[in-house]
C-alpha positions as CSV (number, residue, x, y, z in Angstrom):
1,X,15.2,-32.3,-85.3
2,X,12.0,-30.7,-85.2
3,X,12.1,-27.5,-83.1
4,X,9.2,-28.4,-80.8
5,X,11.2,-31.7,-79.9
6,X,14.3,-29.9,-78.6
7,X,12.0,-27.2,-76.5
8,X,10.0,-30.1,-74.9
9,X,13.2,-31.8,-73.9
10,X,14.7,-28.5,-72.7
11,X,11.3,-28.0,-70.5
12,X,12.0,-31.8,-69.3
13,X,15.5,-31.0,-68.0
14,X,14.6,-28.1,-66.6
15,X,11.6,-29.2,-64.6
16,X,14.3,-32.4,-63.8
17,X,16.8,-29.8,-62.5
18,X,14.4,-28.1,-60.4
19,X,13.1,-31.0,-58.6
20,X,16.1,-32.2,-58.4
21,X,17.5,-28.7,-56.6
22,X,14.5,-28.5,-54.7
23,X,14.8,-32.0,-53.1
24,X,18.8,-31.1,-52.7
25,X,17.7,-28.1,-50.3
26,X,15.4,-30.6,-48.2
27,X,17.4,-33.1,-47.5
28,X,20.2,-30.7,-46.7
29,X,18.4,-28.4,-44.5
30,X,17.0,-31.7,-42.5
31,X,20.4,-33.3,-42.6
32,X,21.6,-29.6,-41.1
33,X,19.3,-29.6,-37.9
34,X,20.3,-33.3,-37.3
35,X,23.5,-33.6,-37.4
36,X,24.9,-29.7,-36.7
37,X,22.0,-28.0,-34.8
38,X,21.3,-30.6,-32.1
39,X,24.8,-31.3,-31.4
40,X,26.0,-30.3,-28.2
41,X,28.8,-30.6,-26.2
42,X,28.0,-30.4,-22.5
43,X,24.9,-30.1,-20.0
44,X,24.8,-28.4,-17.0
45,X,22.5,-28.9,-14.1
46,X,22.0,-27.0,-11.3
47,X,19.8,-28.8,-8.7
48,X,20.2,-29.8,-4.9
49,X,18.9,-33.0,-3.2
50,X,17.6,-34.0,-0.1
51,X,19.7,-37.1,0.2
52,X,23.1,-38.2,-1.5
53,X,22.6,-39.5,-5.0
54,X,23.8,-39.0,-8.9
55,X,22.7,-37.9,-11.8
56,X,23.0,-39.1,-14.9
57,X,22.5,-38.1,-18.4
58,X,21.1,-40.1,-21.8
59,X,20.9,-38.7,-25.2
60,X,19.4,-40.4,-28.3
61,X,19.7,-39.3,-32.1
62,X,16.4,-40.7,-32.6
63,X,12.8,-39.5,-31.9
64,X,10.6,-42.1,-32.1
65,X,12.7,-45.4,-30.5
66,X,14.7,-43.9,-27.7
67,X,17.8,-45.9,-27.5
68,X,19.5,-43.5,-25.1
69,X,23.2,-44.0,-24.6
70,X,24.8,-42.8,-21.2
71,X,26.7,-39.4,-21.5
72,X,27.8,-39.3,-18.2
73,X,27.1,-39.0,-14.3
74,X,27.7,-36.3,-11.6
75,X,27.3,-37.2,-7.4
76,X,25.3,-34.7,-5.7
77,X,25.7,-33.9,-2.1
78,X,22.7,-33.8,-0.1
79,X,21.0,-30.2,1.0
80,X,24.2,-28.4,-1.2
81,X,23.0,-26.8,-4.6
82,X,25.6,-27.1,-7.0
83,X,25.5,-27.1,-10.7
84,X,27.0,-29.8,-12.4
85,X,28.8,-30.4,-16.2
86,X,28.2,-33.1,-17.9
87,X,30.3,-33.6,-21.2
88,X,28.2,-34.8,-24.0
89,X,31.2,-34.9,-26.4
90,X,29.5,-33.1,-29.2
91,X,27.1,-35.6,-29.8
92,X,23.8,-35.8,-31.3
93,X,21.1,-35.1,-28.7
94,X,17.3,-35.3,-30.4
95,X,16.2,-36.4,-27.2
96,X,17.5,-36.0,-24.0
97,X,16.8,-38.6,-20.6
98,X,17.5,-37.5,-17.1
99,X,18.2,-39.8,-14.5
100,X,17.9,-39.1,-10.9
101,X,19.9,-42.0,-8.9
102,X,17.9,-45.2,-7.1
103,X,16.9,-43.2,-3.5
104,X,13.6,-41.8,-2.7
105,X,13.2,-38.3,-1.5
106,X,12.8,-34.8,-3.3
107,X,15.1,-33.3,-6.0
108,X,15.0,-29.3,-6.7
109,X,16.3,-28.0,-10.2
110,X,16.8,-24.7,-10.8
111,X,18.1,-24.8,-14.4
112,X,19.3,-26.9,-17.2
113,X,21.4,-25.8,-20.1
114,X,22.6,-27.5,-22.8
115,X,25.8,-25.7,-24.6
116,X,26.6,-26.3,-28.5
117,X,29.4,-25.3,-30.6
118,X,27.2,-24.3,-33.4
119,X,24.3,-22.0,-31.7
120,X,22.8,-20.3,-28.7
121,X,22.8,-22.6,-25.8
122,X,19.6,-23.9,-24.6
123,X,18.4,-23.4,-21.1
124,X,15.4,-24.5,-19.5
125,X,14.3,-22.5,-16.4
126,X,12.0,-24.2,-13.6
127,X,8.6,-23.5,-15.5
128,X,10.4,-25.1,-18.9
129,X,11.1,-28.1,-17.1
130,X,7.7,-28.8,-15.8
131,X,5.9,-28.2,-19.0
132,X,8.5,-29.4,-21.4
133,X,10.1,-32.6,-19.5
134,X,7.9,-35.8,-18.6
135,X,8.5,-37.8,-15.6
136,X,8.2,-41.6,-15.5
137,X,6.2,-43.7,-13.1
138,X,8.4,-43.2,-10.2
139,X,8.4,-39.4,-10.3
140,X,4.9,-38.6,-8.3
141,X,5.3,-35.2,-9.0
142,X,7.0,-32.4,-10.7
143,X,5.9,-28.6,-9.4
144,X,7.2,-25.7,-9.7
145,X,8.3,-23.4,-6.2
146,X,9.4,-20.1,-6.9
147,X,12.7,-20.4,-9.0
148,X,12.7,-24.1,-9.0
149,X,10.9,-27.1,-9.8
150,X,10.7,-29.4,-7.2
151,X,10.4,-33.5,-8.0
152,X,9.2,-36.1,-6.0
153,X,11.0,-39.4,-6.7
154,X,10.1,-42.6,-5.1
155,X,13.9,-44.7,-5.6
156,X,14.0,-47.3,-7.7
157,X,14.6,-46.1,-11.5
158,X,13.4,-42.7,-12.0
159,X,13.8,-40.2,-14.8
160,X,12.6,-37.6,-17.0
161,X,12.7,-37.1,-20.8
162,X,12.6,-34.1,-22.9
163,X,9.4,-34.0,-24.8
164,X,10.4,-32.1,-28.2
165,X,13.5,-32.2,-30.3
166,X,17.0,-30.6,-29.1
167,X,18.2,-27.9,-31.5
168,X,19.8,-24.6,-31.6
169,X,19.2,-21.9,-33.2
170,X,21.7,-20.6,-36.2
171,X,20.3,-18.9,-38.9
172,X,23.4,-19.1,-41.1
173,X,24.2,-22.5,-40.4
174,X,20.7,-23.8,-40.3
175,X,19.6,-21.6,-43.7
176,X,22.5,-19.9,-45.3
177,X,24.7,-23.0,-45.9
178,X,21.9,-25.2,-47.3
179,X,21.3,-22.5,-49.9
180,X,24.8,-22.1,-50.5
181,X,25.1,-25.7,-51.1
182,X,22.0,-26.3,-53.0
183,X,22.8,-23.5,-55.2
184,X,26.7,-25.3,-56.0
185,X,24.6,-28.5,-56.8
186,X,22.1,-26.6,-59.1
187,X,25.4,-25.3,-61.1
188,X,26.7,-28.4,-61.3
189,X,23.4,-29.7,-62.9
190,X,23.2,-27.3,-65.2
191,X,26.8,-27.8,-66.4
192,X,26.6,-31.3,-66.5
193,X,26.1,-33.2,-69.9
194,X,24.7,-36.3,-69.0
195,X,25.1,-37.7,-72.9
196,X,29.0,-37.2,-72.4
197,X,29.3,-39.0,-68.8
198,X,31.7,-41.9,-69.3
199,X,29.6,-44.3,-67.2
200,X,26.5,-43.5,-69.1
201,X,28.1,-43.1,-72.9
202,X,30.2,-46.4,-72.6
203,X,27.2,-48.5,-71.8
204,X,26.7,-49.0,-75.7
205,X,30.3,-47.8,-76.6
206,X,32.6,-49.6,-74.6
207,X,34.6,-52.6,-76.5
208,X,35.6,-55.7,-74.5
209,X,39.1,-57.3,-74.1
210,X,37.5,-60.0,-76.8
211,X,36.9,-57.3,-79.3
212,X,33.1,-57.3,-79.4
213,X,30.5,-56.7,-77.0
214,X,27.9,-58.6,-76.1
215,X,25.1,-56.7,-74.2
216,X,23.4,-59.5,-73.0
217,X,26.5,-60.4,-70.9
218,X,26.8,-56.8,-69.6
219,X,23.1,-57.1,-68.5
220,X,24.3,-60.9,-66.9
221,X,27.1,-59.1,-65.4
222,X,24.7,-56.4,-63.5
223,X,22.4,-59.2,-62.7
224,X,25.2,-60.9,-60.8
225,X,25.8,-57.8,-59.3
226,X,22.5,-57.1,-58.0
227,X,22.1,-61.2,-56.6
228,X,25.1,-60.3,-54.4
229,X,23.3,-57.2,-53.0
230,X,20.1,-59.1,-53.2
231,X,22.4,-61.6,-50.5
232,X,23.8,-58.8,-48.6
233,X,20.4,-57.0,-48.5
234,X,18.3,-59.9,-47.0
235,X,16.1,-60.3,-49.8
236,X,17.5,-63.2,-51.9
237,X,19.4,-65.6,-49.3
238,X,21.8,-67.6,-51.1
239,X,22.0,-65.9,-54.3
240,X,25.1,-64.0,-53.7
241,X,27.5,-66.9,-54.2
242,X,25.5,-67.4,-57.7
243,X,26.3,-63.8,-58.4
244,X,30.0,-64.6,-57.7
245,X,30.1,-67.7,-59.9
246,X,28.4,-65.6,-63.0
247,X,31.6,-63.0,-62.5
248,X,34.1,-65.7,-62.6
249,X,32.6,-67.7,-65.7
250,X,32.0,-64.5,-67.4
251,X,35.5,-63.4,-66.7
252,X,36.6,-66.6,-68.1
253,X,34.5,-66.7,-70.9
254,X,35.3,-63.0,-72.3
255,X,38.9,-63.5,-71.7
256,X,39.2,-66.7,-73.2
257,X,37.5,-65.9,-76.6
258,X,40.5,-63.8,-78.0
259,X,42.4,-67.0,-77.7
260,X,39.7,-68.7,-79.4
261,X,39.4,-66.9,-82.7
262,X,43.0,-66.0,-83.1
263,X,45.2,-68.7,-81.0
264,X,48.6,-67.6,-82.0
265,X,48.0,-64.5,-79.7
266,X,49.1,-67.0,-76.8
267,X,52.8,-66.2,-78.4
268,X,52.6,-62.5,-79.1
269,X,54.5,-60.5,-77.1
270,X,52.4,-57.6,-77.8
271,X,49.6,-59.1,-77.2
272,X,50.6,-60.6,-74.2
273,X,52.1,-57.6,-72.7
274,X,48.9,-55.8,-73.3
275,X,47.0,-58.6,-71.8
276,X,48.7,-58.2,-68.6
277,X,48.4,-54.8,-68.7
278,X,45.0,-54.7,-69.3
279,X,44.3,-57.0,-66.6
280,X,46.2,-55.3,-64.1
281,X,45.0,-51.9,-64.7
282,X,41.2,-53.3,-64.7
283,X,41.5,-54.5,-60.9
284,X,44.3,-53.0,-59.0
285,X,43.2,-49.1,-59.1
286,X,39.9,-50.0,-57.4
287,X,41.0,-52.4,-55.5
288,X,43.7,-50.7,-54.0
289,X,41.6,-47.6,-53.4
290,X,39.2,-50.1,-51.1
291,X,42.1,-51.3,-49.2
292,X,43.3,-48.0,-48.5
293,X,39.8,-46.9,-47.4
294,X,39.2,-50.0,-45.2
295,X,42.3,-50.6,-44.0
296,X,45.2,-48.3,-44.0
297,X,43.4,-45.2,-43.1
298,X,42.0,-46.9,-40.1
299,X,45.6,-47.8,-39.0
300,X,45.7,-50.9,-39.8
301,X,48.6,-51.0,-41.7
302,X,49.5,-54.7,-41.6
303,X,46.6,-55.5,-42.7
304,X,46.4,-53.0,-45.4
305,X,50.1,-54.3,-46.6
306,X,48.8,-57.6,-47.1
307,X,46.3,-57.1,-48.8
308,X,48.3,-54.9,-51.4
309,X,50.7,-57.8,-51.6
310,X,47.2,-59.8,-52.6
311,X,48.1,-62.4,-49.7
312,X,45.2,-61.6,-47.6
313,X,41.8,-60.7,-48.8
314,X,39.1,-60.0,-46.3
315,X,35.2,-59.2,-46.5
316,X,34.0,-58.6,-50.2
317,X,37.7,-58.6,-52.0
318,X,38.0,-62.1,-51.1
319,X,37.5,-62.5,-55.0
320,X,40.2,-60.1,-56.3
321,X,42.9,-62.6,-55.8
322,X,41.1,-65.2,-57.1
323,X,40.3,-63.3,-60.6
324,X,44.1,-62.5,-60.6
325,X,45.3,-66.4,-59.5
326,X,43.3,-66.9,-62.9
327,X,45.2,-64.2,-64.9
328,X,48.1,-65.4,-64.2
329,X,47.4,-69.1,-65.3
330,X,45.2,-68.3,-68.2
331,X,48.2,-67.4,-70.2
332,X,49.5,-70.9,-69.5
333,X,46.8,-73.1,-70.1
334,X,46.2,-71.1,-73.5
335,X,49.7,-72.3,-74.6
336,X,49.1,-75.6,-73.6
337,X,45.8,-75.6,-76.2
338,X,48.1,-73.7,-78.9
339,X,50.7,-76.2,-79.1
340,X,48.5,-79.4,-78.5
341,X,44.7,-78.5,-79.7
342,X,45.0,-75.8,-81.7
343,X,43.5,-77.4,-85.0
344,X,40.5,-79.5,-82.7
345,X,38.6,-77.2,-80.1
346,X,37.0,-80.3,-79.3
347,X,40.0,-81.6,-77.5
348,X,40.7,-78.2,-76.1
349,X,37.1,-78.1,-74.6
350,X,37.7,-81.9,-73.3
351,X,41.1,-80.6,-72.1
352,X,39.6,-77.3,-70.5
353,X,36.6,-79.7,-69.2
354,X,39.3,-82.0,-67.0
355,X,41.3,-79.0,-65.6
356,X,37.7,-77.5,-64.3
357,X,36.9,-80.9,-62.8
358,X,39.9,-81.6,-61.3
359,X,40.0,-77.8,-59.7
360,X,36.2,-78.3,-58.3
361,X,37.4,-81.6,-56.9
362,X,40.8,-82.3,-55.7
363,X,42.1,-78.5,-55.5
364,X,41.3,-78.2,-51.8
365,X,42.8,-76.1,-49.4
366,X,45.3,-78.8,-48.2
367,X,47.1,-78.3,-51.8
368,X,46.7,-74.6,-52.2
369,X,44.4,-71.6,-50.5
370,X,43.8,-68.4,-50.8
371,X,44.0,-66.8,-47.2
372,X,41.2,-64.4,-46.3
373,X,38.6,-63.6,-43.8
374,X,40.4,-65.3,-41.0
375,X,40.3,-68.8,-42.8
376,X,41.8,-70.7,-45.7
377,X,39.6,-69.8,-48.9
378,X,39.2,-72.5,-51.5
379,X,39.9,-71.6,-55.0
380,X,37.6,-70.7,-57.3
381,X,39.5,-71.3,-60.7
382,X,37.2,-74.0,-61.4
383,X,34.5,-71.2,-62.4
384,X,36.8,-69.4,-64.8
385,X,37.5,-72.8,-66.9
386,X,34.1,-73.6,-67.1
387,X,33.8,-70.2,-68.7
388,X,37.0,-70.5,-70.7
389,X,35.5,-74.0,-72.0
390,X,32.4,-72.6,-72.9
391,X,33.8,-69.8,-75.0
392,X,35.1,-72.5,-77.0
393,X,31.9,-74.2,-77.1
394,X,30.1,-71.4,-78.0
395,X,32.4,-70.8,-80.6
396,X,31.8,-74.0,-82.2
397,X,28.1,-73.4,-81.4
398,X,27.7,-70.5,-83.5
399,X,29.7,-71.7,-86.6
400,X,27.3,-75.2,-86.5
401,X,24.2,-72.9,-86.2
402,X,24.9,-71.3,-89.7
403,X,25.4,-74.1,-91.0
404,X,23.0,-76.5,-90.4
405,X,19.7,-74.8,-89.2
406,X,18.8,-72.3,-91.4
407,X,14.9,-72.4,-91.2
408,X,15.0,-73.6,-87.3
409,X,14.1,-70.6,-85.3
410,X,17.9,-71.1,-83.3
411,X,17.2,-67.7,-81.4
412,X,13.9,-68.1,-80.0
413,X,15.1,-72.1,-78.9
414,X,17.8,-70.4,-76.6
415,X,16.3,-67.6,-75.7
416,X,13.3,-69.9,-74.0
417,X,15.9,-72.6,-72.7
418,X,17.9,-69.2,-71.4
419,X,14.9,-67.6,-69.7
420,X,14.2,-71.3,-67.9
421,X,17.7,-71.8,-67.1
422,X,17.9,-68.1,-65.1
423,X,15.0,-68.7,-63.3
424,X,16.0,-72.3,-62.2
425,X,19.1,-70.8,-61.4
426,X,17.6,-68.3,-58.9
427,X,15.4,-70.8,-57.6
428,X,17.9,-73.3,-56.9
429,X,20.4,-71.0,-55.0
430,X,17.5,-69.8,-52.5
431,X,18.8,-70.9,-49.3
432,X,14.6,-71.6,-48.1
433,X,14.2,-73.8,-51.1
434,X,16.9,-76.6,-51.4
435,X,19.4,-75.3,-48.9
436,X,18.7,-78.1,-46.9
437,X,19.4,-80.8,-49.4
438,X,22.9,-79.8,-49.9
439,X,22.2,-78.2,-53.8
440,X,22.8,-74.6,-54.1
441,X,25.7,-72.8,-55.4
442,X,28.4,-72.4,-52.4
443,X,27.9,-76.4,-52.2
444,X,27.7,-77.2,-55.5
445,X,30.1,-74.8,-57.4
446,X,31.1,-77.1,-60.5
447,X,27.2,-77.8,-60.9
448,X,26.4,-74.1,-60.8
449,X,29.5,-73.0,-62.9
450,X,28.5,-75.4,-65.7
451,X,25.0,-74.3,-65.5
452,X,26.3,-70.6,-65.7
453,X,28.3,-71.3,-68.5
454,X,25.4,-72.8,-70.2
455,X,23.2,-69.5,-69.5
456,X,26.0,-67.6,-71.4
457,X,26.1,-69.9,-74.2
458,X,22.3,-69.1,-74.6
459,X,22.7,-65.1,-74.1
460,X,25.1,-65.4,-77.1
461,X,23.2,-67.9,-79.4
462,X,19.5,-65.9,-78.5
463,X,21.0,-62.9,-80.3
464,X,18.5,-60.2,-80.1
465,X,15.6,-62.1,-79.0
466,X,13.4,-62.4,-76.3
467,X,16.3,-63.3,-73.6
468,X,18.5,-60.7,-75.3
469,X,15.8,-57.8,-74.5
470,X,15.4,-58.8,-70.7
471,X,19.4,-59.9,-69.7
472,X,20.2,-57.0,-72.1
473,X,17.6,-54.3,-70.6
474,X,19.6,-51.6,-70.7
475,X,19.5,-50.6,-67.2
476,X,21.0,-54.1,-66.5
477,X,23.6,-53.3,-68.9
478,X,24.4,-49.9,-67.3
479,X,24.6,-51.8,-63.8
480,X,27.1,-54.1,-65.7
481,X,29.0,-51.6,-67.1
482,X,29.9,-50.4,-63.6
483,X,29.4,-53.7,-61.7
484,X,33.1,-54.0,-60.3
485,X,33.0,-50.7,-58.7
486,X,29.4,-51.7,-57.6
487,X,30.3,-55.2,-56.2
488,X,32.9,-53.2,-53.9
489,X,31.0,-50.5,-52.7
490,X,28.2,-51.8,-51.7
491,X,28.8,-53.3,-48.2
492,X,29.7,-50.0,-47.3
493,X,26.7,-48.4,-48.7
494,X,24.6,-50.9,-46.8
495,X,26.2,-49.8,-43.5
496,X,25.8,-46.3,-44.5
497,X,22.0,-46.8,-45.0
498,X,21.6,-48.7,-42.0
499,X,23.4,-45.5,-40.2
500,X,21.2,-42.8,-42.1
501,X,18.1,-45.0,-41.3
502,X,18.7,-44.8,-37.6
503,X,19.6,-41.4,-37.4
504,X,17.4,-39.5,-39.7
505,X,14.4,-41.8,-40.0
506,X,13.9,-43.1,-36.3
507,X,13.5,-46.5,-37.6
508,X,15.2,-49.7,-36.1
509,X,14.9,-51.8,-39.3
510,X,14.6,-51.7,-42.9
511,X,13.1,-54.6,-44.9
512,X,14.8,-56.5,-47.3
513,X,13.6,-55.0,-50.0
514,X,14.0,-51.3,-49.1
515,X,17.7,-51.9,-48.3
516,X,17.5,-53.6,-51.5
517,X,16.1,-50.8,-53.7
518,X,17.7,-47.7,-51.6
519,X,21.3,-49.5,-51.3
520,X,21.1,-50.3,-55.0
521,X,20.2,-46.9,-55.9
522,X,23.1,-45.2,-54.0
523,X,25.4,-47.7,-54.8
524,X,24.9,-47.4,-58.4
525,X,25.5,-43.4,-57.8
526,X,28.7,-44.0,-56.4
527,X,29.9,-46.3,-58.7
528,X,29.1,-44.1,-61.8
529,X,31.9,-42.1,-60.0
530,X,34.2,-44.6,-59.4
531,X,34.3,-46.1,-62.8
532,X,34.2,-42.5,-64.4
533,X,37.5,-40.9,-62.4
534,X,39.1,-44.5,-61.1
535,X,38.5,-47.3,-63.3
536,X,37.7,-45.7,-66.6
537,X,41.2,-44.1,-66.9
538,X,43.4,-46.8,-66.0
539,X,41.5,-48.8,-68.5
540,X,41.6,-46.2,-71.5
541,X,45.1,-45.0,-70.9
């Protein structure tokens, strides 16, 4: 490699590291101010009233939208000066509102003191109270008289609000701690080797259980993850179920391919033991981590145990028992194909088509079900079987194409069909368009699973044509590699983003597109970590 190119790469690397380090410090500094230096455990109000009434304190972590939460109330006896304490429980109190009961009269305040574990006490004397607090329309006047401030209240819903932002002073916590953590982050970046990071390196280097890696199908898995995120972020409502069906049909397709190419594998103890171990190692570690986080660590032991046993699956976890159910039955299905249809793959296709049709039409919750989210969930094994069926169809199609269509541009043809089909699947899945006609993936899983199988067929036969460059786009393949973690983590990340948005950015609502982008980036970062340190070690062991 030319020396100038190496030097340029190094320069770009250091510039990126410098920018990332600066961003890290800004984020940590702001987070420290909000989450630490604005936390208070109590407020003391030294006051006297000319009537019996109460004082109530409300706090809010936000600056623009004052959705205050009540923290406590204290009663004051008429003409008795008292310093009352209201506990804030170390909550974030960026904004403060103090209510003065519902009676008319006068309230004289001598001081207001906010105490924090993380810095000096924030104390307001009479002059500061007049300057820094604003009364609402039911407080007719705020005047300083000696060492106190006199409020005249009209007896309805009188309160005053702090105009500024409450923060304590602490140089070590406010500046040194962010700098220390930023320095640690800087050291991590300078020592981190992105090329060897498994979540990046495996994008082009991994080998699937079928023995061959299809870049377009990795991209399709990434698209499936994004459609589910789009559903839950509110961007593409209705497409989430399509993403689930894509996951299922892809699993059926890829897990069946080895048996299509070599049917004898189903009677090989070595291969089948490897199949079982690989499937369990692929799903269980990350699934158990999620169950532990969502249920066991929250003290919901019964629910955790039922999830560990795979007899209950709530929330986003409902798909995992569906996967395991298919993993269990696939060897038996392949055994039937091996003994009866090994030499006639067209009959194997008809056999799988019959199973899929029976599953979609007759395999209702009255016959068998998987429990989750408080209901009996229908089996989705038909979607997996559709994928298995198209693994045989693809095998026959590839051999037929090579033999009969030498002059015809097969790749371009299937590429065009695949692109049209992809757009059609997304459009048909949208709730706003065809849901009222009863035509969407949730109501027509058989139709959409079959169409998804055709899309997989097109992706394989399109080779390196336009469809492969679109669906096999490197970022989509990167997403596809970590799609299992991405799928499991994204609901948690969406909740985190909502909380961060509320506390830090004073926004009541994020648009669906904003949530999609922000949650997508954060989920991907976390997914690379869980893939590298939870999924991959078990898969590669």
